[in-house]
C-alpha atoms as an extended CHARMM CRD file, in Angstrom:
* protein
*
        64  EXT
         1         1  UNK       CA            -12.2280000000       -7.6160000000      -17.1580000000  PROA      1               0.0000000000
         2         2  UNK       CA             -9.1180000000       -6.2460000000      -15.9860000000  PROA      2               0.0000000000
         3         3  UNK       CA             -9.0930000000       -2.8500000000      -14.0580000000  PROA      3               0.0000000000
         4         4  UNK       CA             -5.5300000000       -1.2650000000      -13.3260000000  PROA      4               0.0000000000
         5         5  UNK       CA             -5.2230000000        1.2900000000      -10.6140000000  PROA      5               0.0000000000
         6         6  UNK       CA             -2.4220000000        2.6710000000       -9.1200000000  PROA      6               0.0000000000
         7         7  UNK       CA             -1.3500000000        1.4580000000       -5.4910000000  PROA      7               0.0000000000
         8         8  UNK       CA             -1.4530000000        4.9390000000       -4.3770000000  PROA      8               0.0000000000
         9         9  UNK       CA             -4.9330000000        5.1200000000       -5.2060000000  PROA      9               0.0000000000
        10        10  UNK       CA             -5.7510000000        2.3880000000       -3.6780000000  PROA      10              0.0000000000
        11        11  UNK       CA             -4.2970000000        2.9380000000       -0.3920000000  PROA      11              0.0000000000
        12        12  UNK       CA             -5.4400000000        6.7820000000       -0.7000000000  PROA      12              0.0000000000
        13        13  UNK       CA             -8.7480000000        5.3180000000       -0.4980000000  PROA      13              0.0000000000
        14        14  UNK       CA             -8.1260000000        3.0700000000        2.3910000000  PROA      14              0.0000000000
        15        15  UNK       CA             -6.6250000000        5.9770000000        4.0820000000  PROA      15              0.0000000000
        16        16  UNK       CA             -9.6960000000        8.3060000000        3.6640000000  PROA      16              0.0000000000
        17        17  UNK       CA            -12.0950000000        5.4810000000        4.9920000000  PROA      17              0.0000000000
        18        18  UNK       CA             -9.9180000000        4.9440000000        7.8550000000  PROA      18              0.0000000000
        19        19  UNK       CA            -10.1470000000        8.7270000000        8.5300000000  PROA      19              0.0000000000
        20        20  UNK       CA            -13.5680000000        9.0920000000        7.7710000000  PROA      20              0.0000000000
        21        21  UNK       CA            -15.0960000000        6.2540000000        9.2420000000  PROA      21              0.0000000000
        22        22  UNK       CA            -12.7630000000        4.8810000000       11.7550000000  PROA      22              0.0000000000
        23        23  UNK       CA            -11.7440000000        7.9910000000       13.3760000000  PROA      23              0.0000000000
        24        24  UNK       CA             -7.9500000000        7.6520000000       12.5390000000  PROA      24              0.0000000000
        25        25  UNK       CA             -6.3030000000       10.9490000000       12.8840000000  PROA      25              0.0000000000
        26        26  UNK       CA             -4.6290000000       12.6130000000       10.2140000000  PROA      26              0.0000000000
        27        27  UNK       CA             -1.4490000000       12.7020000000       11.8410000000  PROA      27              0.0000000000
        28        28  UNK       CA             -0.8690000000        9.0260000000       12.1150000000  PROA      28              0.0000000000
        29        29  UNK       CA             -1.6870000000        8.4630000000        8.1290000000  PROA      29              0.0000000000
        30        30  UNK       CA              0.9790000000       11.3560000000        7.6400000000  PROA      30              0.0000000000
        31        31  UNK       CA              3.4280000000        9.5290000000        9.9640000000  PROA      31              0.0000000000
        32        32  UNK       CA              2.4630000000        6.0700000000        8.3130000000  PROA      32              0.0000000000
        33        33  UNK       CA              3.2940000000        7.5770000000        4.8340000000  PROA      33              0.0000000000
        34        34  UNK       CA              6.5060000000        8.8990000000        6.2510000000  PROA      34              0.0000000000
        35        35  UNK       CA              7.5380000000        5.7840000000        7.5440000000  PROA      35              0.0000000000
        36        36  UNK       CA              6.7700000000        4.1800000000        4.3020000000  PROA      36              0.0000000000
        37        37  UNK       CA              9.2110000000        6.6280000000        2.2070000000  PROA      37              0.0000000000
        38        38  UNK       CA             11.9720000000        5.4940000000        4.8540000000  PROA      38              0.0000000000
        39        39  UNK       CA             11.4980000000        2.1580000000        4.6170000000  PROA      39              0.0000000000
        40        40  UNK       CA             11.5090000000        2.2750000000        0.8320000000  PROA      40              0.0000000000
        41        41  UNK       CA             14.9860000000        3.3260000000        1.2690000000  PROA      41              0.0000000000
        42        42  UNK       CA             16.4730000000        0.5200000000        3.3970000000  PROA      42              0.0000000000
        43        43  UNK       CA             18.1470000000       -2.7180000000        2.8770000000  PROA      43              0.0000000000
        44        44  UNK       CA             14.4130000000       -4.1940000000        2.8280000000  PROA      44              0.0000000000
        45        45  UNK       CA             12.9700000000       -2.3560000000        0.1960000000  PROA      45              0.0000000000
        46        46  UNK       CA             13.7640000000       -5.5080000000       -2.5540000000  PROA      46              0.0000000000
        47        47  UNK       CA             12.0720000000       -7.8840000000        0.1590000000  PROA      47              0.0000000000
        48        48  UNK       CA              8.6750000000       -5.7080000000        0.3280000000  PROA      48              0.0000000000
        49        49  UNK       CA              8.5360000000       -5.0810000000       -3.1930000000  PROA      49              0.0000000000
        50        50  UNK       CA              9.0790000000       -8.8670000000       -4.0130000000  PROA      50              0.0000000000
        51        51  UNK       CA              6.2650000000       -9.5860000000       -1.2490000000  PROA      51              0.0000000000
        52        52  UNK       CA              3.9360000000       -7.2200000000       -2.7460000000  PROA      52              0.0000000000
        53        53  UNK       CA              4.3360000000       -8.3540000000       -6.1310000000  PROA      53              0.0000000000
        54        54  UNK       CA              3.6230000000      -12.1300000000       -4.9370000000  PROA      54              0.0000000000
        55        55  UNK       CA              0.3120000000      -10.8480000000       -3.0920000000  PROA      55              0.0000000000
        56        56  UNK       CA             -0.6800000000       -8.8400000000       -6.4310000000  PROA      56              0.0000000000
        57        57  UNK       CA             -0.0560000000      -11.9960000000       -8.2820000000  PROA      57              0.0000000000
        58        58  UNK       CA             -1.7840000000      -14.4670000000       -5.9020000000  PROA      58              0.0000000000
        59        59  UNK       CA             -5.0630000000      -12.1900000000       -5.6140000000  PROA      59              0.0000000000
        60        60  UNK       CA             -5.1890000000      -11.6160000000       -9.8910000000  PROA      60              0.0000000000
        61        61  UNK       CA             -5.0530000000      -15.2730000000       -9.9510000000  PROA      61              0.0000000000
        62        62  UNK       CA             -1.9660000000      -14.9040000000      -12.5070000000  PROA      62              0.0000000000
        63        63  UNK       CA              1.0340000000      -17.6260000000      -12.4910000000  PROA      63              0.0000000000
        64        64  UNK       CA              4.2530000000      -17.4870000000      -14.2060000000  PROA      64              0.0000000000
């Protein structure tokens, strides 16, 4: 069985858990989110996307 969840939902869950159980402050979550949006507009975006896709393939066990 394959479950497909958007990455935003997964990251949102981890952010909620970090705030609720680890005591991470909300402003830190907002700052990291804004930094992620800024980083997506830099020259590093293709490398980050490639690495993310490779990581997902490893976790899913799919091979091309």
